[in-house]
C-alpha positions as CSV (number, residue, x, y, z in Angstrom):
1,X,24.0,-17.9,12.5
2,X,24.6,-14.5,10.8
3,X,21.7,-15.1,8.4
4,X,19.5,-16.0,11.4
5,X,20.4,-12.9,13.2
6,X,19.7,-10.8,10.1
7,X,16.4,-12.7,9.8
8,X,15.4,-11.7,13.4
9,X,16.2,-8.1,12.7
10,X,13.7,-7.8,9.8
11,X,10.4,-6.0,10.5
12,X,8.3,-8.8,9.1
13,X,9.8,-11.3,11.4
14,X,9.5,-9.0,14.4
15,X,5.9,-8.4,13.7
16,X,5.3,-12.1,13.2
17,X,7.0,-12.8,16.5
18,X,4.8,-10.3,18.2
19,X,1.7,-11.8,16.7
20,X,2.9,-15.3,17.7
21,X,3.4,-14.2,21.3
22,X,0.0,-12.5,21.4
23,X,-1.6,-15.6,19.9
24,X,0.2,-17.8,22.5
25,X,-1.1,-15.7,25.3
26,X,-4.6,-15.7,24.0
27,X,-4.4,-19.4,23.4
28,X,-3.3,-20.1,27.0
29,X,-6.1,-17.8,28.3
30,X,-8.6,-19.6,26.1
31,X,-7.5,-23.1,27.4
32,X,-7.9,-22.1,31.0
33,X,-11.1,-20.2,30.3
34,X,-12.8,-23.0,28.4
35,X,-11.7,-25.7,30.9
36,X,-12.8,-23.5,33.8
37,X,-16.1,-22.8,32.3
38,X,-16.6,-26.5,31.5
39,X,-15.7,-27.5,35.1
40,X,-18.1,-24.9,36.6
41,X,-20.9,-26.1,34.2
42,X,-20.4,-29.7,35.1
43,X,-20.3,-28.9,38.8
44,X,-23.5,-26.9,38.5
45,X,-25.2,-29.8,36.7
46,X,-24.0,-32.2,39.4
47,X,-25.4,-29.9,42.1
48,X,-28.8,-29.6,40.3
49,X,-29.0,-33.4,39.9
50,X,-28.1,-34.0,43.6
51,X,-30.7,-31.3,44.7
52,X,-33.4,-33.0,42.6
53,X,-32.6,-36.4,44.1
54,X,-32.6,-35.0,47.7
55,X,-36.0,-33.6,47.0
56,X,-37.2,-37.0,45.8
57,X,-35.7,-38.7,48.9
58,X,-37.5,-36.2,51.2
59,X,-40.8,-36.9,49.4
60,X,-40.3,-40.6,49.9
61,X,-39.5,-40.2,53.6
62,X,-42.6,-38.1,54.1
63,X,-44.8,-40.5,52.2
64,X,-43.4,-44.0,53.2
65,X,-41.5,-43.3,56.4
66,X,-38.2,-44.8,57.3
67,X,-38.8,-48.2,55.8
68,X,-39.8,-46.8,52.5
69,X,-36.7,-44.5,52.5
70,X,-34.4,-47.5,53.2
71,X,-35.9,-49.5,50.3
72,X,-35.7,-46.5,48.0
73,X,-32.0,-45.9,48.8
74,X,-31.2,-49.5,48.5
75,X,-32.8,-49.6,45.0
76,X,-31.1,-46.5,43.9
77,X,-27.6,-47.7,45.2
78,X,-27.9,-50.8,43.0
79,X,-28.5,-49.0,39.7
80,X,-25.5,-48.7,37.2
81,X,-23.6,-45.4,37.7
82,X,-25.5,-44.7,41.0
83,X,-24.8,-41.7,43.1
84,X,-23.3,-41.9,46.6
85,X,-25.8,-42.8,49.4
86,X,-24.9,-43.0,53.1
87,X,-27.2,-43.4,56.1
88,X,-25.4,-42.4,59.3
89,X,-26.4,-42.3,63.0
90,X,-26.6,-39.1,65.1
91,X,-23.0,-39.4,66.0
92,X,-21.9,-39.8,62.4
93,X,-21.2,-43.5,62.2
94,X,-22.1,-45.1,58.8
95,X,-25.1,-47.5,59.2
96,X,-25.7,-48.3,55.5
97,X,-24.9,-47.1,52.0
98,X,-22.6,-47.8,49.1
99,X,-19.6,-45.9,50.6
100,X,-16.9,-47.7,52.7
101,X,-15.5,-44.5,54.4
102,X,-15.9,-40.8,54.4
103,X,-13.7,-37.8,55.2
104,X,-13.9,-37.2,59.0
105,X,-16.4,-34.6,60.1
106,X,-18.2,-34.5,56.8
107,X,-21.6,-35.5,58.3
108,X,-21.4,-33.0,61.2
109,X,-23.3,-30.2,59.4
110,X,-26.5,-30.3,57.3
111,X,-26.6,-28.9,53.8
112,X,-24.1,-28.6,50.9
113,X,-20.4,-29.4,51.4
114,X,-18.6,-26.2,50.2
115,X,-15.7,-28.2,48.8
116,X,-15.4,-31.6,47.2
117,X,-14.4,-34.3,49.7
118,X,-12.5,-37.6,49.7
119,X,-14.2,-41.0,50.2
120,X,-13.5,-44.7,49.7
121,X,-15.4,-47.4,47.9
122,X,-15.7,-51.0,49.1
123,X,-13.6,-52.0,46.2
124,X,-10.8,-49.7,47.3
125,X,-10.2,-51.3,50.7
126,X,-7.3,-53.5,49.4
127,X,-5.8,-50.9,47.1
128,X,-5.9,-47.9,49.5
129,X,-7.3,-45.6,46.9
130,X,-9.7,-42.7,47.5
131,X,-12.0,-40.7,45.3
132,X,-13.4,-37.2,45.2
133,X,-17.2,-36.4,45.3
134,X,-19.6,-33.5,45.8
135,X,-22.5,-34.1,48.2
136,X,-25.4,-32.7,50.3
137,X,-26.3,-33.9,53.8
138,X,-29.9,-34.2,54.9
139,X,-30.8,-34.3,58.6
140,X,-34.0,-36.3,59.4
141,X,-36.2,-35.6,62.4
142,X,-35.2,-38.8,64.1
143,X,-31.5,-37.7,64.2
144,X,-30.3,-39.9,61.2
145,X,-28.3,-38.2,58.6
146,X,-28.6,-39.0,54.9
147,X,-25.7,-38.1,52.4
148,X,-26.4,-37.9,48.7
149,X,-23.4,-37.3,46.5
150,X,-21.9,-37.7,43.1
151,X,-18.5,-38.9,42.1
152,X,-16.4,-36.2,40.3
153,X,-14.2,-38.7,38.5
154,X,-16.1,-38.5,35.2
155,X,-16.4,-34.6,35.2
156,X,-12.7,-34.5,36.0
157,X,-11.9,-36.8,33.1
158,X,-14.0,-34.7,30.9
159,X,-12.2,-31.5,32.1
160,X,-8.8,-33.1,31.5
161,X,-9.9,-34.3,28.1
162,X,-11.1,-30.9,27.1
163,X,-7.9,-29.3,28.3
164,X,-5.7,-31.8,26.4
165,X,-7.7,-31.4,23.2
166,X,-7.4,-27.6,23.4
167,X,-3.7,-27.8,24.2
168,X,-3.1,-30.2,21.3
169,X,-5.2,-28.1,18.8
170,X,-3.6,-24.8,19.9
171,X,-0.1,-26.5,19.9
172,X,-0.6,-27.6,16.3
173,X,-1.9,-24.1,15.4
174,X,1.1,-22.5,17.1
175,X,3.5,-24.8,15.3
176,X,1.9,-24.0,12.0
177,X,2.1,-20.3,12.9
178,X,5.8,-20.7,13.7
179,X,6.5,-22.4,10.4
180,X,4.6,-19.7,8.5
181,X,6.4,-17.0,10.5
182,X,9.7,-18.5,9.6
183,X,8.7,-18.9,6.0
184,X,7.5,-15.3,5.7
185,X,10.6,-14.0,7.4
186,X,12.9,-15.9,4.9
187,X,10.8,-14.7,2.0
188,X,11.0,-11.1,3.2
189,X,14.7,-11.4,3.8
190,X,15.3,-12.8,0.2
191,X,13.3,-10.0,-1.3
192,X,15.2,-7.4,0.7
193,X,18.5,-9.0,-0.3
194,X,17.5,-8.7,-4.0
195,X,16.5,-5.1,-3.5
196,X,19.9,-4.5,-1.7
197,X,21.8,-6.0,-4.6
198,X,19.9,-3.8,-7.1
199,X,20.5,-0.8,-4.9
200,X,24.3,-1.6,-4.8
201,X,24.4,-1.6,-8.6
202,X,22.5,1.6,-8.7
203,X,24.8,3.3,-6.2
204,X,27.7,2.1,-8.4
205,X,26.4,4.3,-11.2
206,X,24.1,1.9,-13.2
207,X,20.9,3.9,-13.2
208,X,19.3,1.5,-15.7
209,X,18.9,-1.0,-12.8
210,X,15.5,-1.3,-11.2
211,X,14.3,-2.8,-7.9
212,X,12.7,-6.3,-8.4
213,X,9.0,-6.9,-8.0
214,X,7.2,-10.1,-7.4
215,X,3.9,-9.1,-9.0
216,X,1.9,-9.8,-5.8
217,X,1.1,-6.1,-5.3
218,X,2.1,-6.1,-1.6
219,X,3.9,-3.3,0.2
220,X,7.3,-4.4,-1.1
221,X,6.0,-4.2,-4.7
222,X,4.4,-0.8,-4.1
223,X,7.7,0.5,-2.6
224,X,9.7,-0.9,-5.5
225,X,7.4,0.6,-8.0
226,X,7.6,4.0,-6.4
227,X,11.4,3.9,-6.2
228,X,11.6,2.6,-9.8
229,X,9.5,5.5,-11.0
230,X,11.9,7.8,-9.0
231,X,14.9,6.1,-10.6
232,X,13.4,6.5,-14.0
233,X,13.0,10.2,-13.4
234,X,16.6,10.5,-12.1
235,X,17.9,8.6,-15.1
236,X,16.0,10.8,-17.5
237,X,17.3,14.0,-15.7
238,X,20.9,12.7,-15.8
239,X,20.5,11.8,-19.4
240,X,19.2,15.3,-20.1
241,X,22.2,16.8,-18.2
242,X,24.6,14.7,-20.2
243,X,23.0,15.8,-23.4
244,X,23.1,19.4,-22.3
245,X,26.8,19.1,-21.5
246,X,27.5,17.5,-24.9
247,X,25.5,20.0,-26.9
248,X,26.6,23.2,-25.1
249,X,30.1,22.8,-26.6
250,X,28.5,22.8,-30.1
251,X,25.6,25.1,-29.7
252,X,27.1,27.7,-27.4
253,X,30.8,27.6,-28.3
254,X,30.1,28.6,-31.9
255,X,28.2,31.8,-31.1
256,X,30.6,32.7,-28.3
257,X,33.5,32.3,-30.7
258,X,31.7,34.4,-33.3
259,X,30.9,37.0,-30.7
260,X,34.6,37.2,-29.6
261,X,35.8,37.5,-33.2
262,X,33.4,40.3,-34.0
263,X,34.4,42.2,-30.8
264,X,38.1,41.7,-31.7
265,X,37.5,42.9,-35.2
266,X,35.6,45.9,-34.0
267,X,38.4,46.7,-31.5
268,X,41.1,46.5,-34.1
269,X,39.1,48.5,-36.7
270,X,39.1,45.7,-39.3
271,X,35.3,45.3,-39.2
272,X,33.5,46.6,-42.2
273,X,31.1,49.3,-41.5
274,X,30.7,51.5,-38.5
275,X,31.7,50.5,-35.0
276,X,28.1,50.9,-33.9
277,X,27.0,48.3,-36.4
278,X,29.5,45.8,-35.0
279,X,28.2,46.6,-31.5
280,X,24.6,46.0,-32.7
281,X,25.6,42.5,-34.0
282,X,27.4,41.8,-30.8
283,X,24.2,42.7,-28.8
284,X,22.1,40.5,-31.1
285,X,24.4,37.6,-30.5
286,X,24.4,38.2,-26.8
287,X,20.6,38.4,-26.7
288,X,20.4,35.0,-28.5
289,X,22.7,33.5,-25.9
290,X,20.6,35.0,-23.1
291,X,17.5,33.5,-24.6
292,X,19.2,30.1,-24.8
293,X,20.3,30.3,-21.2
294,X,16.8,31.5,-20.1
295,X,15.2,28.5,-22.0
296,X,17.6,26.1,-20.3
297,X,16.9,27.7,-16.9
298,X,13.1,27.4,-17.5
299,X,13.3,23.8,-18.5
300,X,15.4,23.0,-15.5
301,X,13.0,24.7,-13.1
302,X,10.0,23.0,-14.7
303,X,11.6,19.5,-14.5
304,X,12.7,20.1,-10.9
305,X,9.1,21.2,-9.9
306,X,10.2,24.6,-8.8
307,X,7.9,27.1,-7.2
308,X,7.6,28.9,-10.5
309,X,5.5,26.0,-11.6
310,X,2.7,26.5,-9.1
311,X,-0.6,25.1,-10.2
312,X,-4.1,26.7,-10.1
313,X,-7.4,26.5,-12.0
314,X,-6.9,28.2,-15.4
315,X,-9.1,28.8,-18.4
316,X,-7.3,26.9,-21.1
317,X,-9.7,28.3,-23.8
318,X,-8.7,31.8,-22.9
319,X,-5.0,31.0,-22.9
320,X,-5.2,29.6,-26.4
321,X,-7.3,32.4,-27.7
322,X,-4.8,35.0,-26.3
323,X,-1.9,33.2,-27.8
324,X,-3.6,32.9,-31.2
325,X,-4.4,36.6,-31.1
326,X,-0.7,37.4,-30.3
327,X,0.7,35.4,-33.2
328,X,-1.8,36.3,-35.8
329,X,0.2,39.4,-37.1
330,X,3.4,37.4,-37.3
331,X,1.5,34.7,-39.4
332,X,0.1,37.4,-41.7
333,X,3.6,38.9,-42.2
334,X,4.7,35.5,-43.5
335,X,1.6,35.2,-45.8
336,X,0.2,32.4,-43.6
337,X,-3.4,31.9,-42.4
338,X,-3.9,31.2,-38.7
339,X,-7.2,29.4,-38.0
340,X,-8.5,28.6,-34.5
341,X,-11.3,26.3,-33.3
342,X,-11.5,26.8,-29.6
343,X,-14.6,25.8,-27.5
344,X,-15.1,28.2,-24.5
345,X,-15.0,27.4,-20.8
346,X,-12.4,24.5,-20.7
347,X,-10.8,24.7,-17.3
348,X,-7.7,22.7,-16.2
349,X,-5.4,22.7,-13.2
350,X,-2.1,24.2,-14.5
351,X,0.3,27.1,-14.8
352,X,-0.9,29.9,-17.1
353,X,2.5,31.2,-17.9
354,X,4.1,27.9,-18.7
355,X,1.2,26.7,-20.9
356,X,1.3,30.0,-22.8
357,X,5.1,29.6,-23.2
358,X,4.7,26.1,-24.5
359,X,1.9,27.0,-26.9
360,X,3.9,30.0,-28.1
361,X,6.9,27.8,-28.9
362,X,4.7,25.5,-31.0
363,X,3.1,28.4,-32.9
364,X,6.5,30.1,-33.4
365,X,7.9,26.8,-34.9
366,X,4.8,26.4,-37.1
367,X,5.1,30.0,-38.5
368,X,8.9,29.6,-38.9
369,X,8.8,26.3,-40.9
370,X,5.5,26.7,-42.7
371,X,6.7,29.9,-44.5
372,X,6.6,29.3,-48.2
373,X,4.6,26.0,-48.0
374,X,2.1,25.2,-50.7
375,X,-0.7,25.2,-48.1
376,X,-0.3,28.3,-45.9
377,X,-2.8,27.1,-43.3
378,X,-1.9,26.8,-39.6
379,X,-4.7,25.4,-37.5
380,X,-5.0,25.6,-33.7
381,X,-7.8,23.4,-32.4
382,X,-9.0,22.2,-29.0
383,X,-11.4,19.4,-28.2
384,X,-12.6,17.7,-25.0
385,X,-13.0,14.0,-24.5
386,X,-14.1,12.6,-21.2
387,X,-11.6,13.9,-18.6
388,X,-9.1,15.2,-21.2
389,X,-8.6,18.4,-23.1
390,X,-6.7,17.9,-26.4
391,X,-5.0,20.9,-28.0
392,X,-3.4,20.5,-31.5
393,X,-1.2,22.8,-33.5
394,X,-1.0,21.7,-37.2
395,X,1.0,23.2,-40.1
396,X,1.8,22.1,-43.6
397,X,5.5,22.8,-43.7
398,X,8.3,20.2,-44.5
399,X,7.5,18.2,-41.3
400,X,9.8,15.9,-39.4
401,X,10.8,12.3,-40.3
402,X,8.8,9.9,-38.2
403,X,12.0,8.3,-36.8
404,X,13.1,11.7,-35.4
405,X,10.0,12.4,-33.4
406,X,11.6,11.4,-30.1
407,X,14.9,12.9,-31.0
408,X,13.7,16.4,-31.6
409,X,12.3,16.5,-28.1
410,X,15.8,16.4,-26.7
411,X,17.7,19.6,-25.9
412,X,19.6,21.4,-28.6
413,X,18.5,19.0,-31.3
414,X,17.7,20.8,-34.6
415,X,17.0,19.2,-37.9
416,X,18.4,22.3,-39.6
417,X,22.0,21.4,-39.2
418,X,23.1,24.5,-41.1
419,X,21.4,26.6,-38.4
420,X,20.0,28.8,-41.2
421,X,16.9,29.5,-39.2
422,X,16.8,31.3,-35.8
423,X,16.3,29.1,-32.8
424,X,18.0,27.3,-29.9
425,X,16.7,23.8,-30.3
426,X,15.1,24.0,-26.9
427,X,11.5,24.8,-27.8
428,X,10.1,21.3,-28.0
429,X,12.1,20.3,-24.9
430,X,10.3,23.0,-23.0
431,X,6.9,21.9,-24.3
432,X,7.6,18.3,-23.2
433,X,8.7,19.4,-19.8
434,X,5.6,21.5,-19.3
435,X,3.3,18.6,-20.4
436,X,5.1,16.3,-17.9
437,X,4.6,18.8,-15.2
438,X,0.9,19.0,-16.0
439,X,0.7,15.1,-16.0
440,X,-0.3,15.3,-19.6
441,X,1.2,13.8,-22.8
442,X,2.8,15.2,-26.0
443,X,2.6,13.4,-29.4
444,X,3.9,14.3,-32.8
445,X,2.5,13.2,-36.2
446,X,2.3,14.2,-39.8
447,X,-0.5,16.6,-40.8
448,X,-0.8,15.2,-44.3
449,X,1.2,11.9,-44.6
450,X,0.3,11.4,-48.2
451,X,1.5,14.9,-49.4
452,X,4.6,15.1,-51.5
453,X,5.1,18.8,-51.2
454,X,5.2,18.9,-47.4
455,X,3.8,16.4,-44.9
456,X,3.6,19.1,-42.2
457,X,3.7,18.6,-38.4
458,X,0.8,18.2,-36.0
459,X,1.7,18.5,-32.3
460,X,-1.0,17.1,-29.9
461,X,-1.0,18.2,-26.3
462,X,-3.3,16.2,-23.9
463,X,-4.2,17.8,-20.6
464,X,-6.2,16.3,-17.8
465,X,-9.3,18.5,-17.8
466,X,-12.1,19.4,-15.4
467,X,-15.5,20.8,-16.3
468,X,-16.3,24.3,-15.0
């Protein structure tokens, strides 16, 4: 009973019950409407037939007189399925006809009888039965009264038959609807139970769980897919938070310890050189820590969809050109050649500052790691293909092993374990966060896979583009 109560509390079952009730009301209305229309149609046909016969009888009386009328009525009364014919005197007594008895007072007035009346046949005398008919009374000029009627037994049978057929058909349809309603409710309840089980596991801390889908593409599947996408996002953010917590101890504790030691040495006077030099080193270490925290804060704001990441129509070509111009002197100082191939007028929906920051991170990495390479070329190129704008930054430095492509996108991950080169290990993490915010994609590959000196690294950023 508890499952049945739960079943009746589901939205699908309640909607189905509402539809079933509305269907039943419509079905009842349809039965009475169709049978009523059929009854009125048959009654009208009966009246038309009686009126036509009364006209014929009047014509016979005018042409052949009373004798001809009697012969005509006698002949008509003997035919199979004959109508009702009664000849009555001025006082209403039955003189002839195929009817044994009539409802009292029926022959008093000329014209149509407003309501069906009861009569008896000659075969009903012993059984005491009566029948219902519809008739018209004709008053002759000699005072005789002629009744022409039609038995309503066949129309009544037809009406009952129609009503029974409709009731049976609608009853079968209603039963089928009830079975379908119950089946849909049970199916919906099972799917909700499976979703509840998965939700319980998720609330217990297992973010790898996903809500089940049936593959039908219905509203439950669409809801599950949306929630699964949200769960995937939450899982990724939690994983990033865990990685940050793990890496902060290694990447921030060391510079903080070094900063403290230098401050202590300067305070005790054991630091070589002037005290101002020690303070300059402390400031440099502090600036590096501030940059690290700023990068973390920027990544968090981008991933959280903060207001800092408001989107607008921006000229991607101009952003890339400005960035190349900014980093050209730094590349020349490292004896590197910065080459750009940028088509004009490529407009996308994005955030100018974040795109510039992401591209700056890539160019800074390229200059940092391509220094001293046999091929000093760093190439920045942009192409458009369909509804996409593809921006690439390629260098010929040592590159990254292919199995580390996904790893280096994580926070604080650096292939330079000795930390001999400056950096925080957050540059590519920020680039990936910016691309996700722009609903784009980021891909890493080797610039020259066959090279033995340095395979280099090509970073490919794909933005959804819009023509100006």
